[in-house]
TIDORO-986590 format. One record per residue (C-alpha): residue in one letter; z, x, y. Coordinates in steps of 0.02 Angstrom, whole numbers, padded with zeros to 5 digits, always signed. Example, Ala and Ser with C-alpha at 12.3 -4.5 7.8 and 13.67 -1.06 7.14 Angstrom:
BEGIN
a+00390+00615-00225s+00357+00684-00053
This chain:
BEGIN
m+03793+01394-01027a+03830+01217-01078q+03791+01150-01250g+03694+00994-01295l+03738+00858-01419n+03672+00961-01563g+03769+01115-01510q+03617+01203-01437p+03633+01281-01266v+03547+01186-01125s+03507+01226-00943p+03576+01131-00791v+03404+01055-00765q+03407+00986-00940i+03582+00916-00911f+03521+00826-00755s+03370+00754-00844q+03478+00691-00986r+03599+00599-00869a+03581+00411-00874p+03486+00348-00719t+03590+00250-00597s+03444+00143-00534p+03267+00097-00588w+03198+00206-00449e+03295+00355-00520a+03228+00317-00693l+03050+00324-00626r+03084+00483-00529f+03168+00587-00660s+03079+00530-00818p+02901+00595-00808q+02881+00581-00995m+02919+00393-00993d+02791+00295-01091a+02695+00139-01033r+02821+00020-01110g+02961+00101-01014i+02867+00090-00849w+02829-00094-00875a+03010-00127-00919v+03068-00044-00758l+02940-00144-00654l+02997-00307-00732a+03177-00260-00696l+03134-00227-00514a+03047-00396-00499w+03195-00484-00576l+03318-00396-00460g+03215-00439-00308k+03202-00621-00358r+03387-00627-00392s+03433-00549-00225s+03332-00677-00127a+03348-00830-00236h+03477-00910-00121q+03355-00900+00023t+03199-00980-00054s+03255-01160-00019v+03347-01256+00114e+03425-01428+00116r+03359-01570+00221p+03448-01643+00375c+03571-01785+00351n+03600-01957+00427l+03444-01981+00531q+03472-02129+00648i+03360-02224+00771i+03468-02294+00911d+03415-02420+01043p+03509-02393+01208g+03425-02543+01288l+03288-02447+01382l+03138-02556+01337g+03075-02452+01192f+03144-02281+01235l+03244-02242+01077h+03363-02103+01032l+03335-02009+00869e+03487-01913+00804w+03528-01820+00644l+03654-01699+00567p+03617-01523+00500p+03608-01490+00314p+03779-01485+00227s+03758-01300+00183l+03654-01189+00292p+03634-00999+00292t+03739-00916+00425l+03647-00752+00421d+03604-00676+00589q+03430-00644+00527c+03392-00830+00500t+03317-00953+00625v+03347-01138+00595k+03246-01274+00681y+03186-01449+00643k+03016-01533+00632l+03022-01714+00690k+02882-01840+00667y+02892-02014+00742r+02779-02162+00782s+02777-02349+00814t+02754-02440+00650g+02570-02458+00611d+02506-02314+00717a+02382-02202+00629d+02448-02039+00702w+02622-01962+00709q+02696-01880+00862v+02761-01708+00811v+02904-01611+00893f+02984-01445+00847t+03162-01424+00910k+03325-01331+00879r+03426-01479+00941l+03496-01623+00838k+03427-01765+00945f+03270-01822+01034g+03212-01968+01140g+03042-02052+01124s+02949-02210+01175f+02904-02344+01048d+02829-02518+01043l+02979-02620+00993g+02865-02765+00953r+02807-02666+00799g+02963-02566+00760a+02983-02379+00737e+02989-02248+00602a+03037-02065+00599r+03060-01919+00481v+03138-01747+00503q+03147-01588+00398t+03233-01420+00410l+03135-01261+00443l+03212-01093+00395s+03124-00933+00449g+03162-00750+00483r+03203-00593+00384c+03319-00690+00271v+03164-00767+00191n+03059-00608+00200g+02971-00661+00359s+02906-00825+00289e+02957-01005+00329v+03049-01119+00208q+03036-01307+00230s+03156-01438+00164d+03113-01612+00102w+03098-01753+00231t+03238-01867+00288h+03171-02040+00336a+03230-02183+00450t+03155-02347+00514f+03194-02468+00655p+03151-02655+00638a+03030-02744+00753a+03091-02868+00883a+03014-03013+00791h+03108-03162+00862g+03007-03300+00943d+02837-03373+00902p+02700-03239+00912e+02589-03364+01004s+02719-03376+01143q+02694-03192+01187i+02596-03153+01346r+02411-03112+01340d+02291-02998+01438f+02425-02885+01513h+02344-02773+01644c+02417-02652+01772v+02338-02560+01920y+02427-02427+02025h+02349-02458+02196n+02323-02297+02296w+02478-02217+02216e+02585-02342+02311q+02602-02509+02225l+02595-02557+02041t+02527-02731+02010c+02540-02802+01834t+02468-02971+01783w+02464-03074+01623r+02423-03244+01552p+02552-03356+01467g+02549-03365+01279p+02436-03502+01208l+02585-03591+01127a+02713-03558+01261p+02816-03717+01285p+02802-03811+01451g+02917-03741+01583a+02923-03567+01503r+02972-03435+01628y+02920-03255+01600q+03017-03109+01670l+02971-02926+01687y+03088-02778+01668y+03043-02593+01688w+03122-02424+01654y+03081-02240+01677e+03181-02082+01659g+03301-02074+01805l+03355-02257+01800a+03524-02290+01724q+03464-02455+01651a+03314-02570+01648a+03276-02651+01817p+03206-02826+01847c+03052-02870+01949s+03092-02933+02123d+02917-02981+02183y+02831-03100+02062i+02653-03166+02073q+02657-03351+02034q+02528-03479+01980h+02561-03663+01947g+02746-03631+01968g+02755-03494+01835n+02764-03304+01844v+02597-03223+01801g+02621-03051+01879c+02734-02931+01969n+02720-02806+02113l+02823-02646+02104q+02838-02513+02241c+02924-02346+02273l+02881-02274+02103r+02835-02094+02147q+02980-02029+02039a+02907-02121+01890e+02740-02029+01892y+02697-01909+01750t+02828-01982+01635d+02840-02131+01516f+02847-02295+01611s+02910-02437+01501i+02890-02624+01532c+02953-02776+01439v+02893-02952+01479n+03004-03079+01395g+03043-03258+01438s+03156-03405+01424s+03127-03586+01382e+03235-03734+01338a+03119-03779+01195a+03103-03615+01102r+03127-03428+01111l+02983-03327+01182r+02928-03169+01095p+02942-03015+01209a+02799-02893+01239y+02825-02705+01263f+02712-02579+01350t+02725-02393+01389f+02603-02294+01496h+02590-02161+01633l+02565-02223+01812q+02442-02087+01861n+02321-02152+01729l+02316-02324+01813v+02275-02270+01991k+02144-02363+02092p+02122-02271+02258s+02081-02359+02419p+01900-02338+02477p+01854-02181+02573e+01869-02198+02760q+01762-02156+02913l+01600-02144+02817s+01462-02078+02929v+01279-02033+02900s+01172-01923+03012v+00993-01865+02997s+00923-01703+03066a+00748-01667+03130h+00712-01576+02966k+00740-01733+02861e+00916-01676+02807v+01035-01822+02777h+01218-01774+02799v+01352-01892+02730e+01535-01868+02774w+01696-01965+02744r+01884-01945+02739p+02007-01978+02597p+02101-02143+02608t+02261-02142+02704g+02421-02174+02611a+02510-02092+02464a+02353-02040+02368p+02350-01848+02356p+02184-01792+02432q+02169-01648+02306c+02175-01775+02164l+02018-01871+02214d+01838-01856+02156y+01697-01951+02237e+01532-02028+02187v+01388-02047+02311q+01249-02172+02285l+01089-02204+02382a+00983-02360+02400g+00808-02376+02470e+00819-02559+02522a+00943-02660+02621g+01088-02612+02508g+01127-02785+02447a+01163-02845+02272e+00977-02827+02227a+00966-02648+02286a+00927-02512+02158w+01070-02392+02186a+01038-02215+02124p+01188-02100+02091a+01171-01938+02185v+01323-01834+02141v+01504-01838+02086q+01609-01709+02175g+01780-01666+02243e+01722-01632+02421t+01711-01753+02566t+01534-01710+02619f+01364-01724+02540a+01190-01677+02601f+01017-01710+02533s+00837-01693+02589l+00714-01836+02606s+00554-01814+02508n+00385-01862+02581d+00382-02032+02498s+00568-02075+02503h+00655-02203+02610v+00844-02221+02614s+00923-02369+02698c+01104-02367+02636v+01232-02245+02571r+01394-02291+02482v+01542-02187+02422r+01689-02223+02307g+01835-02119+02240k+01931-02094+02078t+02076-01988+02020s+02011-01821+01956m+02036-01752+01782f+02157-01623+01851c+02282-01758+01901a+02260-01894+01769d+02179-01931+01600t+02091-02086+01665g+02093-02210+01808f+01995-02341+01906w+01858-02319+02036s+01897-02377+02211d+01795-02508+02301w+01638-02445+02389a+01629-02385+02568h+01456-02434+02637h+01351-02366+02778c+01171-02422+02809i+01044-02325+02911h+00859-02333+02949v+00778-02168+02898s+00596-02143+02847s+00508-01991+02779k+00392-01979+02931d+00421-01853+03067e+00558-01929+03172n+00507-01835+03330q+00331-01905+03320l+00401-02079+03302i+00511-02054+03456i+00366-01985+03559l+00249-02127+03507t+00380-02254+03550a+00408-02174+03721v+00220-02173+03758v+00201-02355+03712l+00350-02404+03817s+00286-02303+03964f+00113-02382+03951l+00187-02554+03945a+00297-02516+04097l+00146-02452+04192c+00045-02606+04152i+00187-02720+04205g+00206-02621+04367c+00019-02634+04406v+00018-02820+04376f+00172-02843+04486a+00096-02737+04626a-00069-02835+04621q+00023-02999+04631l+00125-02938+04778k-00032-02877+04868n-00121-03043+04844r+00032-03137+04905k+00038-03038+05067k-00149-03060+05096g-00135-03246+05074e+00010-03257+05196k-00096-03163+05328n-00246-03280+05312t-00142-03439+05331s-00040-03386+05485p-00049-03509+05644p-00157-03461+05799s-00074-03377+05949p-00033-03492+06101y-00106-03362+06218l-00282-03378+06148g-00412-03503+06223
């Protein structure tokens, strides 16, 4: 049997319990007589070891060299950056970036999460642009949490050349029936005489900005532009710049970005018809406008008027619906003379839009029994016809009688 340090014999179990522990867990397992101070010492050691083992994963560096680049696409800018100089290469780590950008002065930021090192966005170059990006590290390498770096910032200056009062005013665009975009404006209040404004547009798919080829002119100057064949530009950023030239001074450009489907004004509904049944049911029916407008993207509003349907008529809205028919019943004291219908792009195809012009149809419908009115009218007409026939027959009879009394005597008589 083995001997201890004091020369006394010890058992193998005692030898094992006297062996120095190789880890804190072993110390806890094989030292049941450990006092409270020893337990706390072991727990603190475990906390320190855990912190030490993951200390290199509790922070991450921010991206480098954030740039805002203008490729000449009327406000569509490229944002590019480089990854942090040192980045964990562990397979259990996921690295992505949080990008925030806006036109200078906007209250809200646009936020994008991406694993790429570049992004494209639309800005108002008349106000400039600003962006910021940070690194996000997540996964098992950070114990399932997410570690964020500090922000990297960048700005882009505004296109501030030219007198602000030379910039156009009241810019307004309408996308007519999903076929033609018409944009109009007024010249700037301090635009020099002879100033000539020009419109350029761009959307994803065009290699470069394109000029307007169909201007609307007034007093010899451009005050609008018509653009067609834009179906590929729907549901994406559509950018416009209206700048100008003058011999006297530089004109300040104006930049706009929107979605075409939010500017649609459909054509009026077609083939509007109104019919009335013997049970006082009024049935209204129409067809969607012809052209490029998708029929499934149109809602309609029906309105009724009890008078002649002119400007003074009190139009009452009846319903807004996506169908092309509408029916209603006449009450005992109602009288409907005119029905009108108009259309608008539905919420399933656009965020907003413009109502079409009205399609009108006027009728003469009263709340009385229509059959009784028809019968009464027929009786009156029949009575009048009978009276006229009797008068005509009496006159004809009197005429024949008069002719008989005035005939000459026969030569064969006395």
